[in-house]
N, C-alpha and C positions, 0 to 999 in steps of 0.2 A: 529164656527164663523171667519170670514175673517180679516188680519188685517186692512184693511178700514172699517168695520162693527164696530171693536172695538174701531177704532180712534173717528168714528162716535157718539156712545154710551158715550164713555167719555166727548166727547165735549157737547152733551147733557145735560148729568149729571150736567156739571160745569154751563152752561148757565143757567138750572134751578135754581141751587141756586142762582148764579149772578141775576135771576129774582126777588128774593124777599130781595134782597139789595137796599140800598139807591147809590145814586151818589158817595157820599163820601168815601163810603166804597169801591166800586167800583174803585174809583179812587187812592187808596191805593193800587194798585196791577197792575202788567203789562197786561195791557186789560183785568182785570178779572183774572191774574192767580193765584192770591192768594199769591204772592211772597211780601209781604208786603215790602214798603220801605219809609222813611221819603223824599226822594227824585225824588219818583216818577211821583208826579203829574205832568199831562200835557206831558208824553213822547211822547203819542200819541195822545190824544184826543185834538181836537181844539175848541176854544169857539163858542157855536152856538148862543149867546145869542143877538147878534145885526141882526141876520136871523129873516124875517116875518115866523112867523108859529110856533115860538120855543116854546115849553114848557117843562118846568122844570120837571114835572113829568114822560115825557116821555123820558127823557134823564140820562141814565145809564152810562156814561162817559167811552163807550167802543170804541169810533172810533179812525180811525188814519186819519184823515181829514175831509172836507167839501165836499162832491162829487155834493150835491144839488147845492152848489153856482157855481159850473161850469157847470151844466147839461143842460143849454140853454132850460130849460123848458119854454113851453107857454103856454098861455089861454086856457084851451079844452084839453088839451094834456093827455092822458093816460099814468100814471108812474108806472112802478113795482119797488118796493125796494127787493133788496134780502137782507135774512137775517136783516129782520125787527125789531127783539126786542121787546122795549115797543112803538115804533112807533115813535120814534125822527124824522128820515128823512122824513118818509108819512107825518108828519104833515107840516114839512117846504116845501115838494112838493107839497101840496095841496093848500099852499100860495101863490105858484108860479101858479099852473093849474087852482086854482079858483075853483067855484062851478060847473062850465061848464066841468071841466073834472072830472079824476078818480083816484084815487092812490090803488095800490094793493101792501099790504105788502105780504111776504112770510118767514116763519120761521118753522123750524121743531121743535123746542122747544115747546109744548103745555103752559107750563108757562108763556112764553113769550107771545104768541099769547093771553091767557086770558088778562094778563096787558094790552096789546096794545088795545086789543076791549073795555075793561072798560074805557081807557082813550079817546079814538074816541067817545065813549057813553057819556061821563061826556062832551064833548064839542058839541054833535049834530052832528057831522060829517057824514052825510049820503052819501057821495061819498068818502070814505074811508074804505076798506075792507080789513082784513086780513085772509091771509089761511095757513092751517098749510100744510106744504109739503118739498120736498128735493128741494134743488134748482137744484141738479145735473138731476133732472124729475120733473121741475115745473109744478103743476096743473093749468096750463094755455094753452089757444088754441095759434094755430099758429097767428104768424101776430098781435098780439093783443096792442102791447105797443109802444107810439113814443119813448119813452126813459125809460131807466133803470138805476137805480143807486142802490150803494152798498157802504157800510162803513166798513171797517174792517173785511170781513165774507169770502171772497174766500180762504184766507190763510188757514183756517179752514177745508176747503172742501180736501181729499185725490185725488178727479180726477177733477182738474181744467180744463181741457181741455173739459170734459164733460159740464160743467158749460157754457164756452164759447159758445158751439155749441147749448147749452140751450138758451143762451142771444138772438142769431143771429136768432134762430127759434121763439121766442116768439115778436121779434121786427118787425114792419112793415117796408116795403122798404122805405126806406129814415128814418129811425128812428137812436137814438145813444145812446150810455152809456157812462156814468160819472162814474168811479169805483176808489174809494180810498181802497188801501190795502199796505200791507207788502210786501216789496221783500227782497231780498237778491244778493250783490254784492261781495261775498265771499263765503267761507266755515266755517261755524259755527261748534266750537267746539263740539266734540262728545257727550259730557256730558250736554251738552243744547238741541242738538239734539234729545237726546233718554230722555230726560226728560216730562213726560205728561203732567205738570201743565204748562212747559213753550210752549208745543203744543198748549194748551187751551187759553194761553197768547200769541197766535198770533205771535210766533217768529218761533218757532222750525218747524211750518209746512208750513213755507213761501219757495216758490221757487225763482229759482236766477230769477233776473230781466229779462234777455236774453230770459229764457225759459218763462216767464209769458207773455212778448211782442211775442213770437213765436206763444205760444199757441191762442193768439187773432187773429193773421196774419193767422194760420192755419183754423179758425173757419170762414173764407171769410171775416173779416172785412176790411175797408178801411180807410185812413184819422186818422192813429193811433197816438195819439197825448200824450204828457207828459205834463199834465197843472201843475202840482207840484211837487215836489220832496223835502223831510227833512230827513236826517239824524236821525235815533232813538238812542240817547244813552243810555245803560242800566244802570242804578245804577250800582256802588261798592256793594252795599249790597246785591242786588239780584244776582251780578255775584257772588259771593263768597259764596252763596248757592250751586253752582256747579263747580267751577274753582278753581284751585291754584291761590296763588299770581302771579306765574310766568306765568301761563296760561292768568291770566287777563291781565298783562302786554303787551303780544302778542297780546291779542283780541283788545286790546285798541290802537293800533297802528293805525287803521284809520276805520272809520265807515263801517261795514258790513250789518248793517240793517237798510231799508230805507223805510220810508213811500212815496207811491208816488200815485198821481191822474192821472188816463188814460181816454183819451176820445178815440173812434174808433165809425165810422157809417156803417150801414149797405146800401150799396149805391145800390144794385140791385142783380138781381139774375143769377150770372156766373156761369159756369158748376164744376168750383172750389170750390164753397160753400157747394156744395152737396144738392142742390134743384132743381138740373134738372132732 
């Protein structure tokens, strides 16, 4: 088994466990990492309660932004949500696209897919579909989506360049994405980088902000825009699991981990985009 496969299996196992927990339990962890903290509530997740389409049953408290709020979804759009979990962002997207549109959620954790389908069935949503699959190789045809959204998922994927190429492939010309994710503006201490639970917790697997934006540009996207960014402050009691007091003091000099929401467009078929 390759290192990438090991990481994927670890993430799949962790998120299978998370699917069976309630939001309160998940909120007591760094994006579900299991590193319980009395201060960790709302480190990454933001409040969906005021958004149309919000369903508490589908909110596991695992996000790091509100991408659907920035996604410019129109009535009749086809929307794809990457790493759809229990369906939270899909149901918010459905409220925007309406009954004339379609929402497709993709997740590689069977337990999450099952939970999302139950949530959709309970609400009679016949235009919301959940597909089990890898977002590095989506079970979706070319030029399907008007909009792609994702919330705190790509940081869990070892090959982020492949994901952005796939996003480009499944978007229609003129389509766009709005993605919330975790990025770094400095080097994480080795102890955090090597901690498996911090990878599943959306921190250790994050790319540098510069590399992340470069991946988007290299995939062929235009009009790349940062819609929102916030520093993520890891609580002392989480850091103490991995670092000495001296290391924590050095780490806390300035924020290294950030939540960003980034927007980009598939404007056309230029030869640099790989579609010629």
